[in-house]
Every structure is written in structure tokens, then in C-alpha cells.
C-alpha positions in Angstrom: -58.4 63.5 51.8 -55.2 61.5 52.1 -57.3 58.3 52.3 -59.0 59.1 49.0 -55.7 59.8 47.2 -54.1 56.6 48.6 -57.2 54.6 47.7 -57.2 56.0 44.2 -53.5 55.4 43.7 -53.8 51.8 44.9 -56.8 51.2 42.7 -55.0 52.6 39.7 -51.8 50.5 40.5 -53.9 47.4 40.9 -55.6 47.9 37.5 -52.3 48.6 35.8 -50.7 45.4 37.2 -53.7 43.3 36.1 -53.6 44.7 32.6 -49.8 44.1 32.4 -50.3 40.4 33.1 -52.6 39.9 30.1 -50.8 38.4 27.1 -51.7 39.1 23.6 -51.3 35.9 21.5 -51.7 37.7 18.3 -48.2 39.2 18.5 -46.7 36.0 17.0 -48.5 34.8 14.0 -47.5 31.2 13.2 -48.8 31.3 9.7 -46.2 33.9 8.7 -43.2 31.9 10.1 -41.1 30.1 7.4 -41.7 26.4 7.2 -38.7 24.1 6.6 -38.2 20.6 5.3 -36.0 17.7 6.3 -33.8 15.5 4.1 -32.7 12.0 5.1 -29.9 10.5 2.9 -29.2 6.8 2.9 -26.0 5.7 1.1 -25.6 2.2 -0.3 -22.9 0.3 -2.2 -24.4 -0.2 -5.7 -23.1 -3.7 -6.0 -23.5 -5.2 -2.6 -26.5 -3.1 -1.5 -24.8 -2.6 2.0 -24.9 0.7 3.7 -21.8 2.8 3.7 -20.7 4.6 6.9 -18.5 7.7 6.7 -19.6 8.9 3.3 -19.3 12.7 2.9 -22.6 14.3 1.9 -23.1 17.9 0.8 -26.3 19.7 -0.1 -26.1 22.2 -2.9 -26.1 25.7 -1.5 -25.0 24.6 2.0 -21.4 25.1 3.1 -21.6 22.3 5.8 -20.8 18.7 5.0 -22.2 15.7 6.8 -20.9 12.2 7.2 -23.1 9.2 7.3 -23.4 7.2 10.5 -22.8 3.5 11.0 -26.1 2.7 9.3 -25.1 4.8 6.3 -27.6 7.5 7.0 -27.5 11.3 7.7 -30.3 13.8 8.2 -30.3 17.5 7.3 -32.8 19.7 9.1 -34.2 23.2 8.5 -34.0 23.2 4.7 -35.8 26.0 2.9 -38.3 24.3 0.5 -37.0 24.0 -3.1 -35.0 21.7 -5.4 -31.5 20.7 -4.4 -28.7 18.4 -5.7 -26.8 16.1 -3.4 -23.1 15.4 -3.7 -21.7 12.2 -2.1 -18.1 11.1 -2.0 -16.1 8.4 -0.3 -12.6 7.0 -0.8 -12.8 3.9 -3.1 -16.1 5.0 -4.7 -16.9 7.3 -7.6 -18.3 10.7 -6.5 -21.9 11.1 -7.3 -24.1 14.2 -7.9 -27.7 13.4 -7.8 -30.6 14.9 -9.8 -32.5 17.7 -8.1 -34.4 16.5 -5.1 -37.6 18.4 -4.2 -37.8 19.5 -0.5 -41.3 20.4 0.6 -42.2 22.5 3.6 -43.0 20.6 6.8 -42.2 17.3 5.2 -39.4 14.8 5.5 -37.8 13.6 2.2 -35.8 10.4 2.0 -33.2 9.9 -0.8 -31.4 6.6 -1.6 -27.9 7.2 -3.0 -26.0 4.3 -4.6 -22.2 4.7 -4.9 -20.2 2.6 -7.4 -16.9 1.2 -6.2 -13.7 2.0 -8.0 -10.2 0.6 -7.8 -7.8 2.7 -5.7 -4.3 2.8 -7.1 -1.6 1.9 -4.5 0.4 4.8 -3.3 4.2 4.6 -3.4 5.8 3.9 0.0 9.1 5.5 0.9 11.3 4.0 3.6 12.9 6.8 5.7 15.8 6.1 8.1 14.8 6.1 11.7 15.6 9.2 13.6 16.0 7.5 16.9 18.9 5.2 17.2 18.5 3.0 20.3 22.2 2.3 20.7 23.1 5.9 21.3 22.5 7.6 24.6 23.4 11.1 23.5 23.7 13.1 20.4 26.1 15.7 19.1 26.9 17.7 16.0 30.1 19.4 15.0 29.6 22.8 13.4 32.2 23.9 10.9 33.3 27.5 10.5 31.4 27.7 7.2 28.1 26.8 8.8 28.7 29.3 11.6 29.4 32.1 9.1 26.3 31.1 7.1 24.0 31.6 10.1 25.2 34.8 11.8 23.8 35.5 15.3 21.5 38.4 15.9 22.7 41.3 18.0 
């Protein structure tokens, strides 16, 4: 009788383990997952047609900013399909807000942005005295009674 119970338990355990190893591929339906698009931005100087590295690029609705690489390009991945405006800015160039660019699902969209150079006004320079005086090997300050009374010590 013990052999029959042990055999039945082993048979039941074996069938449970075999069933547990089967995978159901219908649990994840790929047609219901959202599909995203990709945007590639190339920034050029409008006069010289040279690429501009270090341009700040922002996509409408995104809080992150990107900078173009040495080839003047940057790529934004995982964009929900729709229409977006692109804002580009660099020192010495006029900021530019492009027209709405259509991002389609599972597609890569390339946009060419041309920035126009502007003149940067010179900033005023102020000459401050140097704090380090190489001829002095030590420093000191004499505090007057008025300065000491103005800054009382804490108990």
C-alpha cells in the first residue's frame, strides 16, 4: 500500500513539474505595447553650413536638454508619436524654435536646424587687486574696539 501511495505522489509531482516548465507566450502581447519614435537633430551654421557642436537642443514637452556632439548631431529616443517643436540655442547664435515636427511610431525622423550667427557684445572687464601678495610671508589684522563690540561673541 505504501508503494502505491509513493508511486502516486511521485507521478503527481512529476506531472506538476512538467506543467510548471511550460511557458505561455500569450501573456505578453507585443501588439498592445506602445511604439516609440526616434528624432535625430543636425545643427548647422546658416551662413557657413558647418556643423555646430555644443548646441543646446530641447524638445517640447521634455524637461531634459541635449547638447550636440562634435559632428553637430544629437539623438532623442523613445518619443511618443505626435507633433513636437524643437528649441535650439547656442552662445553667439539666435535661438530658434522650429515648426512642429511629426514623430511617427517605429520610425526615425531627421531634422536639419540652421542657426544664424549674431554679434555678441563685449562684457565689461573689472580689474580686481590680487589677494595674494608674494612679498609677504605672513598676514595680520588689527581689530579695533569698535569692531569687537560690533561682533559680540556667543556664550
